[in-house]
C-alpha positions as a printed NumPy array, in Angstrom:
array([[-18.551,   7.771,  15.105],
       [-16.949,   4.272,  15.468],
       [-15.29 ,   2.54 ,  12.572],
       [-17.649,  -0.528,  10.821],
       [-15.852,  -3.414,  10.265],
       [-16.792,  -6.389,   8.134],
       [-15.015,  -9.771,   9.684],
       [-14.664, -12.595,   6.586],
       [-13.159, -15.986,   7.048],
       [-14.3  , -19.459,   6.953],
       [-12.612, -20.316,  10.334],
       [-14.916, -19.757,  13.312],
       [-11.77 , -18.985,  15.598],
       [-10.443, -16.731,  13.779],
       [-13.555, -14.524,  13.127],
       [-13.942, -14.589,  16.773],
       [-10.464, -13.925,  17.514],
       [-10.518, -10.735,  15.196],
       [-13.895, -10.199,  16.287],
       [-12.578,  -9.996,  19.777],
       [ -9.41 ,  -7.713,  18.892],
       [-11.634,  -5.172,  16.872],
       [-14.366,  -4.928,  19.758],
       [-11.729,  -4.026,  22.041],
       [-11.334,  -0.584,  20.448],
       [-13.739,   1.519,  21.237],
       [-13.178,   3.52 ,  18.339],
       [-14.343,   0.172,  16.013],
       [-17.541,  -1.663,  16.261],
       [-17.635,  -5.374,  14.068],
       [-20.754,  -4.808,  12.545],
       [-21.175,  -7.653,  10.71 ],
       [-19.104, -11.384,   9.761],
       [-18.926, -13.635,   6.395],
       [-17.807, -17.14 ,   5.929],
       [-16.865, -17.064,   2.569],
       [-16.252, -13.929,  -0.482],
       [-20.618, -14.373,  -1.709],
       [-21.464, -13.74 ,   1.542],
       [-19.017, -10.843,   2.1  ],
       [-20.039,  -8.945,  -0.577],
       [-23.692,  -9.941,   0.406],
       [-23.161,  -7.932,   3.54 ],
       [-20.949,  -5.259,   1.943],
       [-24.05 ,  -4.559,   0.161],
       [-26.407,  -4.674,   3.026],
       [-24.071,  -3.08 ,   5.814],
       [-21.924,  -0.918,   3.702],
       [-19.212,  -1.328,   6.114],
       [-15.868,   1.136,   6.229],
       [-13.375,  -1.67 ,   6.499],
       [-13.251,  -5.325,   5.851],
       [-11.077,  -8.231,   6.395],
       [-10.634, -10.475,   4.185],
       [ -9.327, -13.614,   4.154],
       [ -8.158, -15.46 ,   0.832],
       [ -8.771, -19.15 ,   0.724],
       [-12.647, -19.778,   1.631],
       [-15.321, -22.007,   0.071],
       [-17.788, -20.535,  -2.738],
       [-15.643, -17.501,  -3.788],
       [-12.444, -17.08 ,  -2.266],
       [-11.087, -13.835,  -0.884],
       [ -9.456, -12.293,  -4.487],
       [-12.828, -12.711,  -5.929],
       [-14.526, -11.623,  -3.168],
       [-12.076,  -8.418,  -3.357],
       [-12.75 ,  -7.365,  -6.958],
       [-16.536,  -8.015,  -6.741],
       [-16.648,  -5.291,  -3.715],
       [-14.572,  -2.975,  -5.814],
       [-16.631,  -3.034,  -8.588],
       [-20.369,  -2.548,  -6.971],
       [-19.581,  -1.028,  -3.008],
       [-15.915,   0.525,  -3.087],
       [-14.616,  -0.445,   0.521],
       [-10.905,  -0.357,   1.861],
       [ -9.939,  -4.379,   2.601],
       [ -6.712,  -5.661,   4.512],
       [ -6.115,  -8.927,   3.417],
       [ -5.386, -11.692,   5.594],
       [ -2.371, -13.866,   4.036],
       [  0.435, -16.64 ,   4.749],
       [  4.194, -14.751,   5.219],
       [  5.033, -17.012,   3.003],
       [  6.808, -16.57 ,  -0.884],
       [  2.85 , -18.265,  -1.922],
       [  1.419, -15.623,   0.603],
       [  3.089, -12.981,  -0.668],
       [  2.099, -13.932,  -4.552],
       [ -1.804, -13.947,  -2.665],
       [ -1.608, -10.977,  -1.107],
       [ -0.324,  -8.76 ,  -4.21 ],
       [ -2.897, -10.612,  -6.365],
       [ -5.616,  -9.1  ,  -4.129],
       [ -3.598,  -6.051,  -3.974],
       [ -4.221,  -5.701,  -7.804],
       [ -8.127,  -7.037,  -7.668],
       [ -8.291,  -3.58 ,  -5.354],
       [ -7.486,  -4.535,  -1.806],
       [ -5.885,  -1.972,   0.207],
       [ -3.601,  -3.235,   2.833],
       [ -2.567,  -7.322,   3.953],
       [ -1.724,  -8.521,   7.349],
       [  0.349, -11.811,   7.866],
       [ -2.113, -14.231,   9.06 ],
       [  0.377, -15.626,  11.859],
       [ -1.51 , -17.694,  14.599],
       [  0.753, -18.207,  16.679],
       [  0.971, -14.626,  17.093],
       [ -3.003, -14.243,  17.666],
       [ -2.596, -16.977,  20.53 ],
       [  1.192, -15.249,  21.904],
       [  1.17 , -11.55 ,  21.097],
       [ -1.925, -10.217,  21.561],
       [ -1.196,  -6.992,  22.335],
       [  0.853,  -6.291,  19.732],
       [ -1.492,  -7.859,  17.3  ],
       [ -4.5  ,  -5.736,  18.852],
       [ -2.365,  -2.606,  18.298],
       [ -1.411,  -3.163,  14.729],
       [ -4.752,  -4.283,  13.544],
       [ -6.713,  -1.624,  15.275],
       [ -4.334,   0.789,  13.783],
       [ -4.535,  -0.39 ,   9.856],
       [ -8.155,  -0.095,  10.744],
       [ -8.451,   3.405,  11.635],
       [ -5.89 ,   4.081,   8.904],
       [ -7.561,   2.802,   6.38 ],
       [-11.335,   3.991,   7.778],
       [ -9.903,   7.442,   6.892],
       [ -9.019,   6.633,   3.115],
       [-10.461,   7.964,   0.208],
       [-12.023,   5.691,  -1.759],
       [-11.698,   7.529,  -5.165],
       [ -7.699,   6.222,  -4.643],
       [ -8.644,   2.489,  -4.611],
       [ -8.542,   2.741,  -8.888],
       [-12.264,   3.506,  -9.088],
       [-14.126,   6.187, -10.136],
       [-17.081,   7.28 ,  -7.911],
       [-19.513,   6.667, -10.574],
       [-19.715,   2.259,  -9.618],
       [-23.353,   1.964,  -8.101],
       [-23.547,  -0.566,  -5.559],
       [-26.117,  -3.407,  -7.458],
       [-28.979,  -4.81 ,  -5.383],
       [-28.522,  -8.238,  -3.642],
       [-30.944, -10.297,  -5.774],
       [-28.686,  -9.14 ,  -9.206],
       [-26.009, -11.717,  -7.159],
       [-25.766, -15.071,  -8.433],
       [-28.25 , -17.493,  -6.862],
       [-26.748, -17.785,  -3.06 ],
       [-24.638, -21.207,  -2.29 ],
       [-27.061, -23.72 ,   0.389],
       [-27.165, -22.577,   3.886],
       [-26.551, -19.067,   3.08 ],
       [-29.868, -16.532,   3.768],
       [-29.821, -14.086,   0.99 ],
       [-29.567, -10.793,   1.898],
       [-32.   ,  -8.071,   1.303],
       [-31.494,  -5.587,  -2.077],
       [-28.837,  -3.012,  -0.277],
       [-29.754,   0.756,   0.221],
       [-28.027,   3.31 ,  -2.395],
       [-24.104,   3.437,  -1.738],
       [-23.112,   6.593,   0.576],
       [-21.681,   9.354,  -1.507],
       [-17.715,   8.882,  -1.631],
       [-15.783,  10.978,   0.344],
       [-14.016,  14.09 ,  -0.675],
       [-10.708,  14.367,  -0.418],
       [-10.225,  16.56 ,   3.311],
       [ -8.416,  19.446,   2.133],
       [ -8.757,  20.875,  -1.887],
       [ -6.912,  19.403,  -4.203],
       [ -3.147,  21.078,  -4.516],
       [ -0.784,  20.085,  -7.795],
       [  2.44 ,  21.642,  -8.581],
       [  3.486,  22.913, -12.321],
       [  5.184,  20.079, -13.993],
       [  9.152,  20.119, -13.212],
       [ 11.624,  21.045, -15.394],
       [ 13.494,  18.844, -17.233],
       [ 16.788,  18.069, -14.901],
       [ 19.705,  15.044, -15.203],
       [ 19.967,  12.88 , -12.286],
       [ 22.237,  10.416, -10.651],
       [ 19.516,   8.082,  -9.002],
       [ 15.716,   8.03 ,  -8.423],
       [ 14.962,   7.078,  -4.439],
       [ 11.202,   6.356,  -3.99 ],
       [ 10.025,   5.175,  -0.604],
       [  6.481,   4.314,  -0.135],
       [  4.245,   2.111,   2.738],
       [  0.431,   1.461,   2.78 ],
       [ -1.157,   1.211,  -1.165],
       [  2.628,   1.394,  -2.25 ],
       [  2.349,  -1.744,  -4.156],
       [ -0.343,  -0.817,  -6.871],
       [  1.378,   3.051,  -6.542],
       [  4.779,   1.901,  -7.378],
       [  3.476,  -0.64 , -10.448],
       [  1.531,   2.578, -11.841],
       [  4.879,   4.723, -11.477],
       [  7.405,   1.946, -12.555],
       [  5.39 ,   0.847, -15.712],
       [  5.844,   3.969, -17.088],
       [  9.622,   3.613, -17.628],
       [ 11.546,   3.157, -20.857],
       [ 13.844,   0.403, -21.017],
       [ 16.431,   3.626, -21.723],
       [ 15.733,   4.835, -18.492],
       [ 18.646,   7.648, -17.646],
       [ 19.552,   6.707, -13.939],
       [ 19.052,   3.599, -11.136],
       [ 16.494,   3.443,  -8.768],
       [ 16.245,   2.22 ,  -5.357],
       [ 12.991,   1.347,  -3.76 ],
       [ 11.594,   1.393,  -0.528],
       [  8.127,  -0.487,   0.161],
       [  7.045,  -1.275,   3.726],
       [  7.148,  -4.88 ,   3.93 ],
       [  7.991,  -8.409,   5.327],
       [ 11.238, -10.071,   4.145],
       [  9.059, -12.695,   2.879],
       [  7.255, -10.475,  -0.046],
       [ 10.054,  -8.337,  -0.985],
       [ 11.467, -11.035,  -3.92 ],
       [  7.558, -11.544,  -5.002],
       [  7.12 ,  -8.108,  -5.377],
       [ 10.475,  -7.523,  -7.432],
       [  9.42 , -10.259,  -9.463],
       [  6.507,  -9.09 ,  -9.997],
       [  7.595,  -5.6  , -11.227],
       [ 10.265,  -7.349, -13.092],
       [  7.426,  -9.222, -15.558],
       [  5.233,  -5.9  , -15.644],
       [  8.673,  -3.   , -16.01 ],
       [ 10.306,  -2.061, -19.604],
       [ 13.299,  -1.126, -16.72 ],
       [ 15.189,  -4.1  , -15.332],
       [ 13.716,  -4.6  , -10.979],
       [ 15.2  ,  -7.272,  -8.365],
       [ 15.708,  -7.856,  -5.043],
       [ 18.449,  -6.168,  -3.786],
       [ 21.593,  -7.77 ,  -2.899],
       [ 24.909,  -6.568,  -0.357],
       [ 27.15 ,  -5.462,  -3.417],
       [ 24.899,  -4.695,  -5.611],
       [ 25.73 ,  -1.844,  -7.905],
       [ 23.511,   1.318,  -9.379],
       [ 22.572,   0.735, -13.287],
       [ 20.617,   3.043, -15.201],
       [ 17.151,   1.494, -15.803],
       [ 17.763,  -0.957, -12.874],
       [ 15.3  ,  -1.048, -10.079],
       [ 16.412,  -2.415,  -6.629],
       [ 14.205,  -2.849,  -3.778],
       [ 15.087,  -2.983,  -0.294],
       [ 14.643,  -6.485,   0.854],
       [ 11.805,  -6.813,   4.081],
       [ 13.328,  -6.752,   7.088],
       [ 16.647,  -5.073,   6.613],
       [ 18.004,  -1.355,   5.647],
       [ 19.393,  -0.608,   2.489],
       [ 21.868,   1.874,   2.044],
       [ 24.282,   3.437,  -0.726],
       [ 27.979,   4.638,  -1.258],
       [ 29.271,   7.619,  -3.173],
       [ 30.684,   4.627,  -5.736],
       [ 27.024,   3.403,  -6.173],
       [ 27.784,   0.33 ,  -4.32 ],
       [ 24.69 ,  -0.663,  -2.009],
       [ 24.477,  -2.003,   1.176],
       [ 22.456,  -4.53 ,   2.538],
       [ 22.323,  -4.168,   6.681],
       [ 20.261,  -6.1  ,   9.371],
       [ 17.383,  -3.958,  10.591],
       [ 17.913,  -2.252,  14.091],
       [ 15.36 ,  -2.796,  16.412],
       [ 15.718,   0.568,  17.025],
       [ 13.605,   1.888,  13.775],
       [  9.967,   1.219,  13.184],
       [ 10.165,   0.028,   9.785],
       [ 12.528,  -2.086,   7.993],
       [ 13.364,  -1.126,   5.246],
       [ 12.903,   2.133,   6.355],
       [ 13.379,   5.263,   3.849],
       [ 14.767,   7.925,   5.535],
       [ 17.396,   5.797,   5.947],
       [ 18.037,   4.868,   2.28 ],
       [ 17.388,   8.588,   1.574],
       [ 19.577,   9.894,   4.221],
       [ 22.447,   7.371,   2.621],
       [ 21.796,   9.203,  -1.167],
       [ 21.825,  12.524,   0.119],
       [ 25.832,  11.768,   1.872],
       [ 26.351,   9.489,  -1.479],
       [ 25.112,  12.225,  -4.276],
       [ 24.697,  15.434,  -2.803],
       [ 22.419,  17.713,  -4.921],
       [ 21.716,  14.775,  -8.127],
       [ 18.913,  12.741,  -6.206],
       [ 15.205,  12.82 ,  -6.881],
       [ 13.214,  11.599,  -4.343],
       [  9.623,  11.093,  -4.577],
       [  7.1  ,  10.073,  -1.207],
       [  4.076,   7.798,  -1.858],
       [  0.97 ,   6.773,  -0.364],
       [  1.54 ,   5.628,   3.01 ],
       [  0.714,   5.579,   6.434],
       [  2.903,   7.621,   9.045],
       [  5.791,  10.054,   8.72 ],
       [  8.774,   7.517,   7.186],
       [ 11.05 ,   9.395,   4.708],
       [ 10.332,  13.035,   5.421],
       [ 13.752,  13.274,   7.728],
       [ 15.413,  11.825,   4.987],
       [ 13.55 ,  13.912,   2.512],
       [ 15.182,  16.834,   4.534],
       [ 18.25 ,  15.686,   4.496],
       [ 18.113,  15.727,   0.399],
       [ 16.892,  19.117,   0.581],
       [ 19.587,  20.353,   2.657],
       [ 22.212,  18.722,   0.134],
       [ 20.134,  20.693,  -3.051],
       [ 18.206,  17.101,  -3.929],
       [ 14.783,  17.639,  -5.578],
       [ 11.852,  16.241,  -4.028],
       [  8.809,  15.034,  -5.226],
       [  5.023,  13.567,  -3.268],
       [  2.48 ,  12.163,  -4.141],
       [ -0.97 ,  14.631,  -4.065],
       [ -3.429,  13.543,  -1.132],
       [ -6.753,  12.789,  -4.069],
       [ -4.569,   9.702,  -5.238],
       [ -3.02 ,   8.473,  -2.324],
       [ -5.187,   5.5  ,  -0.346],
       [ -3.3  ,   6.882,   2.964],
       [ -2.136,  10.697,   2.863],
       [  0.314,  10.112,   5.434],
       [  4.233,   9.846,   4.296],
       [  3.537,  12.452,   1.286],
       [  1.741,  14.961,   4.03 ],
       [  4.545,  14.519,   6.462],
       [  7.117,  15.845,   3.4  ],
       [  4.445,  18.733,   2.454],
       [  3.553,  19.967,   5.679],
       [  7.553,  20.377,   6.167],
       [  7.995,  22.941,   3.586],
       [  9.777,  19.615,   1.842],
       [  8.373,  18.752,  -1.086],
       [  9.272,  20.963,  -4.244],
       [  6.285,  18.915,  -6.604],
       [  2.855,  18.083,  -5.512],
       [  1.639,  15.55 ,  -8.037],
       [ -1.152,  13.325,  -9.039],
       [ -0.138,   9.315,  -8.81 ],
       [ -0.922,   9.055, -12.983],
       [  1.625,  12.232, -13.361],
       [  4.602,  10.62 , -11.388],
       [  5.25 ,   8.249, -13.503],
       [  4.765,  10.213, -16.534],
       [  7.307,  13.417, -15.356],
       [ 10.088,  10.461, -14.292],
       [ 10.155,   9.195, -17.626],
       [ 10.499,  13.056, -19.382],
       [ 13.344,  13.292, -16.857],
       [ 17.101,  13.961, -18.256]])
């Protein structure tokens, strides 16, 4: 069955181009479009799409408020489009806080000049998010869609939408939930965390549970564009009791401080605890790459590392986790039920590399108790 998509953007050109790209995939069906946030809510309640693509800056209601209300009324995976700027990063992070599942840069030049690359990226994200367990969007399955008649009166020129049918049941995980007993307390010289889709919210949930005197340094690898990582590190630093900063070449590991790998580059660490930031290798799909950071940690600290793999598409982190396990270090993976995308943690679990498989809420709590 084709993935049903709602395309939301106030630009007619962008709506048409996104619709054309998605329509070119036989596994995707664009079931509707909307040109502002209020229309997006009405169309979501009426059409129950599997995935929504959403612009931020729109008349009547902006994308972030639309995402917030959609998550309250009819939880649906949303991909947010934003610019590759510091402000675009802030908007994307606000959208993720509101409940969006993922984001993509809104680059008109790529849309027109690199259609094959854009098509592959967008269609892969849409198909991946269509398999999202909706309970992982940070909402319970007790939310009920409200009839369109309960919305505020529509803006002039927007036709009211008939009352929505009852929401579809929230899908259960594809396999029974498997979690591990609480980990035994153990001291580590380094905690390394890798994640991708769904990671900004997951990292926030984990790191905000740590005390200011957390005994180990942390390295964070989040698949994220270069323009976004500085803003993300600053946001985490404001929210957390530990300190968080975007890593720079020559930074040293310190207990209670987390260093976030800069987008577009690779982060490694040596046995002296000195961080090295290297140019992104074009042979690698991910910049930053979890495998690269995990691999350097295994070489530098052998059995004194705790690696944690959180939500994300693909299998980045699996080979790095393998090196860490061979060195005697510990690996935790997020469980399926709490993942936005059960890809990276699943790859680690299927390879029998996880010492513990835990719900997201437990990972921060267990991490706070180490040492």
